[in-house]
C-alpha positions in Angstrom: -8.6 -5.3 17.5 -7.4 -1.8 16.9 -5.8 -1.8 13.4 -4.0 0.9 11.5 -3.7 0.4 7.7 -0.9 2.3 6.0 -0.7 2.8 2.2 0.9 5.6 0.2 -1.5 6.2 -2.8 -5.3 6.0 -2.4 -6.6 6.4 -5.9 -7.7 3.5 -8.1 -5.5 0.4 -8.1 -5.2 -3.2 -6.9 -3.5 -2.4 -3.6 -5.7 0.7 -3.0 -8.9 -1.2 -3.6 -7.6 -4.0 -1.4 -7.0 -1.6 1.5 -10.3 0.2 1.3 -12.3 -3.1 1.1 -10.3 -4.7 3.9 -10.8 -1.7 6.1 -14.6 -1.9 5.5 -14.6 -5.7 6.2 -12.7 -5.3 9.4 -15.0 -2.5 10.6 -18.0 -4.6 9.7 -16.6 -7.4 11.8 -16.4 -5.1 14.9 -12.7 -4.0 14.8 -11.6 -0.4 15.2 -9.9 0.7 11.9 -7.8 3.6 10.9 -6.4 4.2 7.4 -3.4 6.6 6.9 -2.7 7.5 3.2 -2.5 10.3 0.7 -5.8 11.8 -0.2 -7.7 10.0 -2.9 -11.0 8.7 -4.3 -10.8 5.6 -2.2 -11.7 7.7 0.8 -15.3 7.8 -0.6 -15.6 4.1 -0.4 -14.7 3.9 3.4 -17.4 3.1 5.9 -18.3 5.9 8.4 -16.8 3.7 11.1 -13.4 3.8 9.4 -11.3 6.8 10.3 -9.1 8.2 7.5 -6.0 10.3 8.1 -4.6 12.1 5.0 -0.8 12.3 4.8 1.3 13.6 2.0 3.8 10.7 2.1 7.3 11.5 0.9 10.8 10.1 1.5 11.9 13.6 2.4 9.4 13.8 5.3 10.1 10.6 7.1 10.8 12.2 10.5 7.5 14.1 10.4 5.6 11.0 9.2 7.0 9.0 12.2 6.0 11.8 14.5 2.4 11.6 13.3 2.4 7.8 13.4 3.7 7.6 16.9 1.3 10.2 18.1 -1.7 8.4 16.5 -0.6 5.0 17.9 -0.4 6.5 21.4 -3.7 8.4 21.2 -5.7 5.5 19.7 -3.9 2.6 21.4 -3.2 0.9 18.1 -2.4 -2.8 18.4 -1.5 -3.7 14.8 0.1 -1.8 11.9 -0.8 -3.4 8.5 1.4 -1.7 5.9 1.2 -1.7 2.1 3.7 -0.4 -0.5 7.4 0.5 0.1 7.5 3.7 2.1 4.5 2.8 4.4 6.2 -0.6 5.1 9.4 1.2 6.1 7.6 3.7 8.3 5.4 1.0 9.8 8.3 -1.1 10.9 10.1 1.8 12.5 7.0 3.0 14.3 6.1 -0.5 15.4 9.6 -1.1 16.8 9.5 2.2 18.6 6.0 1.6 20.1 6.6 -2.1 20.8 3.6 -3.3 18.7 3.5 -5.7 15.8 3.6 -4.9 12.1 2.3 -6.9 9.2 3.1 -6.1 5.6 1.2 -7.2 2.4 3.3 -7.4 -0.7 1.3 -6.4 -3.7 3.8 -5.4 -6.4 7.5 -6.0 -6.9 8.9 -7.8 -3.8 12.4 -6.2 -4.2 10.7 -2.7 -4.3 8.3 -3.1 -1.4 11.0 -4.8 0.7 13.9 -2.6 -0.5 14.8 -1.4 3.0 17.1 -3.8 5.1 15.5 -2.3 8.3 12.0 -3.2 7.1 13.1 -6.7 6.2 14.6 -7.3 9.7 11.6 -6.0 11.6 8.5 -7.2 9.8 6.6 -9.6 12.0 4.6 -11.2 9.2 4.5 -10.8 5.5 1.3 -11.6 3.5 1.9 -12.8 -0.1 -1.1 -12.3 -2.4 0.2 -14.7 -5.0 2.2 -17.9 -4.8 4.8 -16.8 -7.3 6.4 -14.3 -4.9 6.6 -16.5 -1.8 10.2 -17.7 -2.3 11.4 -14.1 -3.0 9.7 -12.7 0.1 11.2 -15.6 2.1 14.7 -14.9 0.9 14.3 -11.2 1.8 13.0 -11.9 5.3 15.3 -14.9 5.9 12.5 -17.0 7.5 9.8 -19.0 5.8 7.8 -18.8 9.0 7.2 -15.1 8.5 5.4 -15.6 5.2 1.8 -16.6 4.6 -0.2 -16.8 1.4 -3.6 -15.0 1.5 -5.1 -14.0 -1.9 -7.0 -10.8 -2.7 -10.5 -10.7 -1.2 -13.4 -9.2 -3.2 -17.1 -8.6 -2.5 -19.4 -11.3 -3.8 -22.2 -10.1 -6.1 -25.4 -9.6 -4.3 -27.2 -11.8 -6.9 -25.6 -14.2 -9.3 -27.9 -14.5 -12.4 -27.4 -15.8 -15.9 -26.0 -13.0 -18.0 -27.7 -12.1 -21.3 -25.4 -12.6 -24.3 -26.3 -10.8 -27.4 -24.5 -12.7 -30.3 -24.6 -9.7 -32.5 -22.7 -7.3 -30.2 -19.6 -7.4 -28.0 -18.6 -5.3 -25.0 -15.1 -5.5 -23.7 -13.9 -3.8 -20.5 -10.4 -2.6 -19.9 -10.1 -1.9 -16.1 -6.9 -0.7 -14.5 -4.9 2.0 -12.8 -4.0 4.6 -15.5 -0.2 4.6 -15.3 2.4 4.7 -18.0 2.5 1.0 -18.6 -1.3 0.7 -19.0 -1.3 3.9 -21.1 1.1 2.3 -23.7 -0.9 -0.9 -23.8 -4.2 0.9 -24.1 -2.9 3.2 -26.9 -1.9 0.1 -28.9 -5.4 -1.4 -28.4 -7.1 1.8 -29.5 -4.9 2.6 -32.5 -3.9 -0.9 -33.8 -6.4 -3.5 -32.5 -9.7 -1.9 -32.1 -10.2 -0.5 -35.7 -9.4 -3.9 -37.1 -11.8 -5.7 -34.8 -14.6 -3.2 -35.8 -14.1 -4.2 -39.4 -15.3 -7.8 -38.6 -17.5 -7.0 -35.6 -18.9 -3.5 -36.1 -21.3 -3.7 -33.1 -18.4 -4.0 -30.6 -17.8 -1.5 -27.8 -14.8 -0.9 -25.6 -15.2 0.5 -22.1 -12.2 1.9 -20.2 -12.6 2.1 -16.5 -9.9 3.5 -14.1 -8.0 6.6 -12.9 -4.4 7.7 -12.5 -1.8 10.3 -13.4 -1.7 9.4 -17.1 -5.4 10.1 -17.5 -5.0 13.2 -19.7 -2.9 11.4 -22.3 -5.3 8.5 -22.4 -8.2 10.9 -22.9 -6.5 12.3 -25.9 -6.0 8.9 -27.4 -9.6 8.0 -26.8 -10.8 11.0 -28.7 -8.6 10.1 -31.6 -9.9 6.5 -31.5 -13.5 7.6 -31.6 -12.8 9.9 -34.5 -11.0 7.3 -36.6 -13.5 4.6 -36.1 -16.3 6.9 -37.3 -18.6 5.8 -34.6 -18.8 6.0 -30.8 -17.5 2.6 -29.9 -15.1 3.6 -27.2 -16.5 4.7 -23.9 -14.3 6.2 -21.2 -16.0 5.6 -17.8 -13.2 7.1 -15.7 -13.0 6.5 -12.0 -15.7 4.1 -10.7 -16.5 4.1 -7.0 -17.8 0.6 -7.3 -16.1 -1.3 -10.2 -18.4 -4.2 -9.6 -21.3 -2.2 -11.1 -19.6 -2.5 -14.6 -19.2 -6.3 -14.7 -22.8 -7.2 -15.5 -22.5 -5.3 -18.8 -19.2 -6.9 -19.8 -18.9 -9.8 -22.3 -15.1 -10.0 -21.8 -12.7 -8.3 -19.3 -9.0 -7.7 -20.0 -6.8 -7.5 -17.0 -4.8 -9.3 -14.3 -4.7 -9.3 -10.5 -7.7 -7.9 -8.6 -9.5 -7.1 -11.8 -9.2 -10.7 -12.9 -10.6 -12.0 -9.7 -13.5 -9.6 -9.7 -14.3 -10.6 -13.3 -14.3 -14.3 -12.5 -16.4 -13.8 -9.3 -19.0 -12.0 -11.5 -19.0 -14.9 -14.0 -17.4 -12.8 -16.8 -14.8 -14.4 -19.2 -11.3 -13.0 -18.6 -8.4 -12.4 -21.0 -5.1 -12.2 -19.0 -3.3 -9.2 -20.4 -0.6 -6.9 -18.9 1.9 -4.6 -20.5 4.6 -7.3 -20.5 2.6 -10.5 -20.7 -0.3 -11.6 -23.0 -1.8 -14.7 -21.5 -4.8 -16.9 -22.4 -8.5 -16.6 -21.7 -8.9 -18.2 -18.3 -10.6 -21.6 -18.4 -11.1 -24.5 -16.0 -8.1 -26.2 -17.5 -5.6 -23.4 -16.9 -7.1 -21.9 -13.7 -4.5 -23.3 -11.3 -1.6 -22.2 -13.5 -3.1 -18.7 -13.8 -3.7 -18.4 -10.1 0.0 -19.0 -9.4 1.0 -15.4 -10.3 -2.4 -13.7 -9.7 -3.6 -14.3 -13.2 -0.4 -13.0 -14.9 1.0 -15.5 -17.4 4.7 -15.3 -16.5 5.6 -17.6 -19.5 4.0 -15.4 -22.1 5.6 -12.6 -24.1 4.5 -9.0 -24.2 1.3 -8.2 -26.1 1.4 -7.1 -29.7 -1.5 -6.0 -31.9 -1.5 -9.1 -34.1 -1.7 -11.7 -31.3 -4.1 -9.7 -29.1 -6.5 -9.3 -32.1 -6.2 -13.1 -32.6 -7.3 -13.8 -29.1 -10.2 -11.4 -29.2 -11.5 -12.9 -32.5 -11.0 -16.4 -31.1 -13.1 -15.5 -28.1 -15.9 -14.2 -30.4 -15.8 -17.3 -32.5 -16.0 -19.6 -29.5 -18.1 -17.4 -27.3 -20.6 -20.0 -26.0 -17.7 -22.2 -24.8 -16.0 -19.4 -22.8 -19.4 -18.2 -21.4 -20.0 -21.7 -20.0 -16.4 -21.9 -18.7 -16.9 -18.6 -16.9 -20.0 -20.0 -15.1 -18.0 -23.0 -13.8 -15.1 -20.8 -12.7 -17.5 -18.5 -10.8 -18.5 -21.3 -8.6 -14.9 -22.6 -8.1 -13.4 -19.3 -7.0 -16.2 -17.8 -5.0 -15.1 -19.2 -1.6 -11.4 -18.8 -2.1 -11.6 -15.0 -2.8 -14.6 -14.2 -0.6 -13.7 -10.9 1.1 -15.2 -12.0 4.5 -13.2 -15.2 4.5 -10.0 -13.4 3.5 -10.5 -10.7 6.3 -11.0 -13.5 8.8 -7.7 -15.1 7.7 -5.9 -11.7 8.0 -7.3 -11.2 11.5 -6.0 -14.7 12.4 -2.5 -13.6 11.3 -2.8 -10.5 13.5 -3.7 -12.7 16.5 -1.1 -15.4 15.7 1.8 -13.0 15.6 0.6 -11.3 18.8 0.2 -14.6 20.6 3.5 -16.2 19.3 5.6 -13.2 20.3 3.9 -12.9 23.7 2.7 -9.3 23.2 0.6 -7.9 25.9 -0.7 -4.9 24.0 -2.2 -2.8 26.9 0.9 -3.3 29.0 3.2 -2.5 26.1 1.3 0.7 25.3 1.4 1.7 29.0 5.1 1.3 29.1 5.6 3.2 25.8 3.4 6.1 26.8 4.6 6.5 30.4 8.3 5.8 29.9 10.7 8.8 29.8 12.0 7.7 26.4 8.6 7.9 24.7 8.2 11.6 24.1 6.5 12.8 20.9 9.8 13.8 19.2 10.7 11.8 16.1 12.4 8.5 16.9 16.2 8.2 16.4 16.1 4.6 15.2 18.5 3.9 12.4 17.0 4.5 9.0 18.7 2.9 5.9 20.5 5.2 3.6 18.5 3.9 0.7 14.7 3.7 0.7 
């Protein structure tokens, strides 16, 4: 199939990594793939077969974005638009309606944000939920349970799964995330209130920070202060990582949620569920299903504070062998469910299902759209909601 993936940002982040890896998986499976997004480091991860189109997405430029979209769809005979994030979802639904092709949307973050536009809600052909907790909200927005399907994040399997060496005298924790204002506040608390106290009891501990984003400068300043106050180089800022998977073999514990959580478990690394507004447990066999419900965010938990976060880290160190054994069992359990190739196949099945169920004849539809008098390259005049 000929697939266009739309996403606004293309730096480090759950949705951004999802798109770049899905694009590569689709290309590897023989599909023709285009990615349209703002310029970003994720471009470096795309296969040569994937074509990237850089666009400075903005609500103020919607007519120009539609012009470029329609021109690309016509020139490349795009069959499916797969949109991610609010503005690309709106643009994708308008362009797909205009060109008589189908549009699929994956909802990564807030449902009410990504599906804010009434026009987008009415014209999405299929919505993919990456976590069970948001299915009912998406269904309410679209008005049809038949338009929603649950497909989790897909991640690359490690090339080789080997037993990890555990040094009982040292501890390496990895904090991996997009560097936005929420993560900045949480990381600042960890560096200034939690980490110095942990070092008092476990002086051979090391904290590695991996990620990129617009709050990078402020985080760098906090990191320098943390290194100075701890009197030793125990905090390591890794910055942007082209392949985050390269870091997991050196981790004893990963803090994160969402895609980072899945990657951690796939690599057999113990995971502490922590987000700016929810401090969850270390994931075990017993709580796995509950944690999967919201993509490894503990919705019942309160926001993290220094005291409780430190307690959880110390508890991990005191029961380290138990959590290491749990991580090995979890690795086997989640490998098939989150395997990127399996997820890509399910997504392609969604493309084909919607195409077949709606009776689309793509080549004929494109011929009509490109030869009809109403299909000039001027921006479409379809109604656009007053709020985006």
